[in-house]
C-alpha positions as CSV (number, residue, x, y, z in Angstrom):
1,M,15.5,27.0,17.4
2,E,12.3,26.4,15.3
3,G,12.7,24.9,11.9
4,M,11.8,26.7,8.7
5,A,8.6,24.6,8.3
6,A,7.4,25.6,11.7
7,K,8.1,29.3,11.0
8,D,6.3,29.4,7.7
9,G,3.2,27.7,9.0
10,L,3.4,24.7,6.7
11,G,5.0,22.1,8.9
12,L,3.8,19.6,11.4
13,G,4.3,21.8,14.5
14,A,2.7,24.9,13.0
15,T,-0.3,22.8,11.9
16,I,-0.8,21.2,15.3
17,R,-0.6,24.6,16.9
18,A,-3.2,26.0,14.4
19,W,-5.6,23.2,15.1
20,R,-5.1,23.5,18.9
21,E,-5.8,27.2,18.8
22,R,-9.0,26.9,16.8
23,L,-10.5,24.2,19.1
24,S,-12.6,25.9,21.8
25,P,-12.5,24.5,25.4
26,S,-16.3,24.2,25.4
27,A,-16.1,21.9,22.4
28,V,-14.3,19.3,24.5
29,G,-16.2,19.9,27.7
30,L,-13.8,22.3,29.4
31,P,-14.9,25.6,31.0
32,A,-13.8,28.7,29.1
33,G,-12.8,30.6,32.3
34,R,-12.1,34.3,32.6
35,A,-8.4,34.0,33.0
36,R,-7.9,32.4,29.5
37,R,-6.0,34.6,27.1
38,A,-6.6,32.4,24.1
39,T,-9.8,31.0,22.7
40,G,-8.3,27.6,21.9
41,L,-6.9,24.8,24.0
42,R,-3.8,25.2,26.1
43,R,-0.9,23.0,25.4
44,E,-1.4,21.3,28.8
45,E,-5.0,20.5,27.9
46,L,-4.0,19.0,24.5
47,A,-1.3,17.0,26.2
48,E,-3.8,15.6,28.7
49,R,-6.4,14.7,26.1
50,A,-3.8,13.1,23.8
51,G,-2.0,11.2,26.6
52,V,1.4,12.8,26.0
53,S,3.6,15.1,28.0
54,V,3.3,18.8,27.8
55,D,7.0,19.0,26.9
56,Y,6.4,16.7,23.9
57,V,3.6,19.0,22.7
58,V,6.0,22.0,23.0
59,R,8.7,20.2,21.1
60,L,6.3,19.2,18.4
61,E,5.0,22.7,17.9
62,Q,8.5,24.2,17.9
63,G,9.7,21.7,15.3
64,R,12.1,20.0,17.7
65,A,10.2,16.7,17.5
66,T,9.3,15.8,13.9
67,A,8.7,12.0,13.9
68,P,5.8,11.1,16.3
69,S,4.6,7.5,16.2
70,A,1.4,6.4,14.5
71,Q,-0.1,5.9,17.9
72,V,0.7,9.5,19.0
73,V,-0.6,10.9,15.7
74,A,-3.8,9.0,16.1
75,S,-4.2,10.3,19.7
76,L,-3.5,13.9,18.6
77,A,-6.0,13.6,15.8
78,H,-8.7,12.4,18.2
79,A,-7.8,15.0,20.8
80,L,-8.0,17.8,18.2
81,R,-11.2,16.5,16.7
82,L,-9.8,16.4,13.2
83,T,-11.8,15.5,10.1
84,D,-10.8,12.4,8.1
85,A,-9.0,14.7,5.6
86,E,-7.2,16.5,8.4
87,R,-6.2,13.3,10.1
88,D,-4.7,12.0,6.9
89,H,-2.8,15.3,6.4
90,L,-1.4,15.0,10.0
91,H,-0.1,11.5,9.2
92,L,1.5,12.7,6.0
93,L,3.2,15.7,7.8
94,A,4.6,13.2,10.3
95,G,6.0,11.0,7.5
96,L,3.4,8.3,8.0
97,V,1.0,6.6,5.7
98,P,-2.6,7.5,6.6
99,P,-4.8,4.5,7.7
100,R,-7.9,3.6,5.8
101,H,-11.0,2.6,7.9
102,G,-12.9,0.9,5.1
103,P,-12.2,-2.3,3.3
104,V,-9.5,-2.8,0.7
105,P,-10.8,-1.3,-2.6
106,D,-11.4,-3.9,-5.3
107,R,-12.7,-1.8,-8.1
108,V,-10.6,-0.7,-11.1
109,P,-11.7,2.8,-12.1
110,P,-12.9,3.2,-15.7
111,G,-10.2,5.8,-16.4
112,V,-7.5,3.5,-15.3
113,R,-8.9,0.7,-17.4
114,R,-8.9,3.0,-20.5
115,V,-5.2,3.9,-19.9
116,L,-4.3,0.2,-19.4
117,D,-6.1,-0.7,-22.6
118,R,-3.7,1.6,-24.5
119,L,-0.5,-0.1,-23.4
120,G,-0.3,-2.3,-26.5
121,D,2.0,-5.3,-26.1
122,V,2.7,-4.6,-22.4
123,A,1.6,-7.5,-20.2
124,V,-0.3,-5.8,-17.3
125,A,-2.5,-6.8,-14.4
126,V,-4.1,-5.0,-11.5
127,F,-4.0,-6.3,-7.9
128,A,-5.7,-5.0,-4.8
129,A,-3.7,-3.9,-1.7
130,H,-3.8,-7.5,-0.4
131,W,-2.5,-8.9,-3.8
132,Q,-5.9,-10.1,-5.0
133,L,-5.9,-10.2,-8.8
134,L,-8.6,-7.9,-10.1
135,W,-8.0,-7.5,-13.8
136,W,-5.5,-8.5,-16.5
137,N,-5.1,-7.8,-20.2
138,P,-4.7,-10.4,-23.0
139,G,-0.9,-9.8,-23.0
140,W,-0.7,-10.9,-19.4
141,A,-2.7,-14.1,-20.1
142,A,-0.6,-14.8,-23.2
143,L,2.7,-14.5,-21.3
144,L,1.8,-16.2,-18.0
145,G,-1.3,-18.2,-18.8
146,D,-5.0,-17.4,-18.3
147,P,-5.7,-16.7,-14.6
148,S,-9.4,-17.5,-15.2
149,A,-8.3,-21.1,-14.9
150,S,-8.2,-20.5,-11.1
151,P,-11.3,-19.7,-9.0
152,P,-11.6,-15.9,-8.3
153,E,-11.1,-16.4,-4.5
154,L,-7.8,-18.1,-5.1
155,R,-6.4,-15.5,-7.5
156,N,-4.1,-14.0,-4.9
157,F,-0.4,-13.5,-5.6
158,A,0.6,-13.8,-1.9
159,R,-1.1,-17.2,-1.6
160,E,0.6,-18.4,-4.7
161,R,4.0,-17.2,-3.5
162,F,3.5,-18.6,0.0
163,P,1.3,-21.7,-0.4
164,V,-0.3,-23.2,2.7
165,G,-1.0,-26.9,3.1
166,S,-2.6,-28.3,0.0
167,D,-2.9,-25.0,-1.7
168,H,-2.3,-25.2,-5.4
169,V,-3.0,-21.6,-6.4
170,R,-1.8,-20.8,-9.9
171,I,-2.4,-17.3,-11.2
172,A,0.7,-17.8,-13.5
173,L,0.4,-21.0,-15.4
174,W,3.8,-21.0,-16.9
175,P,6.8,-21.4,-14.5
176,V,8.3,-18.1,-13.2
177,S,11.6,-17.5,-11.5
178,V,13.0,-14.3,-10.0
179,A,16.5,-13.0,-9.8
180,D,16.5,-12.6,-6.0
181,T,14.0,-15.0,-4.4
182,E,14.6,-13.9,-0.8
183,G,14.5,-10.2,-1.7
184,S,11.4,-10.7,-3.7
185,D,9.6,-12.7,-1.0
186,L,10.6,-10.0,1.6
187,A,9.2,-7.3,-0.7
188,I,5.8,-9.0,-0.9
189,V,5.6,-9.6,2.9
190,S,6.8,-6.0,3.6
191,D,4.1,-4.7,1.2
192,L,1.4,-6.7,3.0
193,R,2.5,-5.3,6.4
194,R,2.2,-1.8,4.8
195,A,-1.3,-2.7,3.7
196,T,-2.3,-3.6,7.3
197,G,-1.4,-0.1,8.3
198,R,-3.4,1.4,5.5
199,F,-6.5,-0.9,5.9
200,P,-6.4,-2.0,9.6
201,Q,-10.1,-3.0,9.6
202,D,-10.2,-5.1,6.5
203,A,-11.2,-8.6,7.5
204,D,-10.0,-10.3,4.3
205,L,-6.5,-8.9,4.7
206,A,-6.3,-9.8,8.4
207,E,-7.4,-13.4,7.6
208,L,-4.8,-13.6,4.8
209,I,-2.1,-12.6,7.2
210,R,-3.3,-15.1,9.8
211,V,-3.5,-18.0,7.4
212,L,0.0,-17.3,5.8
213,T,1.6,-16.8,9.2
214,A,0.2,-20.0,10.6
215,G,0.7,-22.1,7.5
216,N,3.9,-21.0,5.7
217,R,7.2,-21.0,7.5
218,T,8.9,-18.6,5.0
219,F,6.1,-16.1,5.3
220,A,6.1,-16.4,9.1
221,R,9.9,-15.8,9.3
222,L,9.8,-12.8,7.0
223,W,6.7,-11.4,8.8
224,A,8.5,-11.6,12.1
225,S,11.2,-9.2,10.7
226,G,8.7,-6.3,10.9
227,A,9.8,-4.8,7.6
228,V,7.5,-2.3,6.0
229,A,7.9,-1.2,2.4
230,A,6.1,-1.0,-0.9
231,H,6.9,-3.6,-3.6
232,R,8.1,-1.5,-6.6
233,E,10.2,-3.6,-9.0
234,D,11.5,-7.1,-9.7
235,R,13.1,-9.1,-12.5
236,K,11.5,-12.3,-13.6
237,T,12.2,-15.1,-16.1
238,I,9.1,-16.7,-17.5
239,G,9.3,-20.2,-19.0
240,H,6.9,-19.7,-21.9
241,P,6.0,-23.1,-23.6
242,V,6.3,-21.7,-27.1
243,V,8.9,-19.0,-27.3
244,G,11.1,-20.3,-24.5
245,P,12.4,-18.3,-21.5
246,V,11.5,-14.6,-21.5
247,E,13.3,-12.3,-19.0
248,V,11.2,-9.3,-18.1
249,D,11.3,-6.3,-15.8
250,C,8.4,-6.3,-13.4
251,D,7.4,-2.8,-12.3
252,V,4.6,-2.0,-9.8
253,L,2.8,1.3,-9.8
254,T,0.3,2.2,-7.1
255,D,-2.9,4.0,-7.8
256,G,-3.3,6.6,-5.0
257,D,-5.5,6.2,-2.0
258,S,-7.0,2.9,-3.3
259,E,-3.6,1.3,-3.2
260,L,-4.3,-0.6,-6.4
261,K,-1.2,-2.2,-7.7
262,I,-0.6,-1.9,-11.5
263,V,1.9,-4.6,-12.4
264,M,3.6,-4.2,-15.8
265,L,5.9,-6.8,-17.5
266,T,8.2,-5.3,-20.1
267,A,11.6,-6.0,-21.8
268,P,14.3,-3.6,-22.9
269,P,13.7,-2.1,-26.4
270,G,15.6,-3.9,-29.1
271,S,16.4,-6.9,-27.0
272,A,15.9,-10.6,-27.8
273,D,13.6,-10.7,-24.8
274,Q,11.4,-8.0,-26.2
275,D,11.1,-10.1,-29.4
276,R,10.2,-13.2,-27.5
277,L,7.7,-11.1,-25.4
278,R,6.0,-9.9,-28.6
279,L,5.9,-13.4,-30.0
280,A,4.3,-14.7,-26.8
281,V,1.6,-12.0,-26.9
282,A,1.0,-12.5,-30.6
283,A,0.7,-16.3,-30.2
284,G,-2.0,-15.6,-27.7
285,L,-1.6,-18.8,-25.8
286,G,-4.0,-18.8,-22.9
287,S,-5.2,-15.3,-23.8
288,S,-8.7,-14.2,-22.9
289,P,-10.6,-10.9,-22.9
290,A,-9.4,-8.5,-20.3
291,S,-11.0,-9.9,-17.1
292,A,-12.2,-8.7,-13.8
293,R,-13.1,-10.6,-10.6
């Protein structure tokens, strides 16, 4: 029995069928033939072009198969001659994150900057999909130390968290501890694996994974687990040199297709930690004008 999504024309199966039926045989080098009852491709022809079985195409279109692999979705997109927007839509219908064929974006849009500038005493920074630090506000520098003390190419949170050899990367100058180190480490590694699916052709991301896998045992062990997830939240204690330890919530928001990570450090309203956070920001130790790469 077909699912509701297949019946109403909105689901994965119905969409594949619509795209199959709109693609003329001549567009893919097949003869139209007098015996054809439809103008589009037959299921057998789509199956052959995509390298899957006819039965699987039938089950997809009938809503009985709803979770094709990324490889199958890519093959179907190629066989159906989809546009980039259609390919991305097919991935989303299959419950997959669409890949990006360009490099990891490293630009913070002006509109996002204006919103971040209005966050007051919130310590906030923006990272690219591969955890390269792109921008931070004075509150971030006051709470953690000024990242401009490190060369731009070394301002990468993953490299700081998983040092290799003689790396002494410090984008947080004051000591930081997390409530669940193993869980936090796994979240970062899982997020990087997710980024490789989104940006499979980015050379910097691929090199980062190669270096960390070869040079850091903890990263290599966690990478081998194959986990894929987005890093969303954490809890950190920052050893500020003036106000003492500040416990903050670390929340990560993602900016759409660019996969920019907006990291905000806040404390519960009315708490002693909020008071210490405000004192740290007011003290302005290590603060600098909001910076970019």
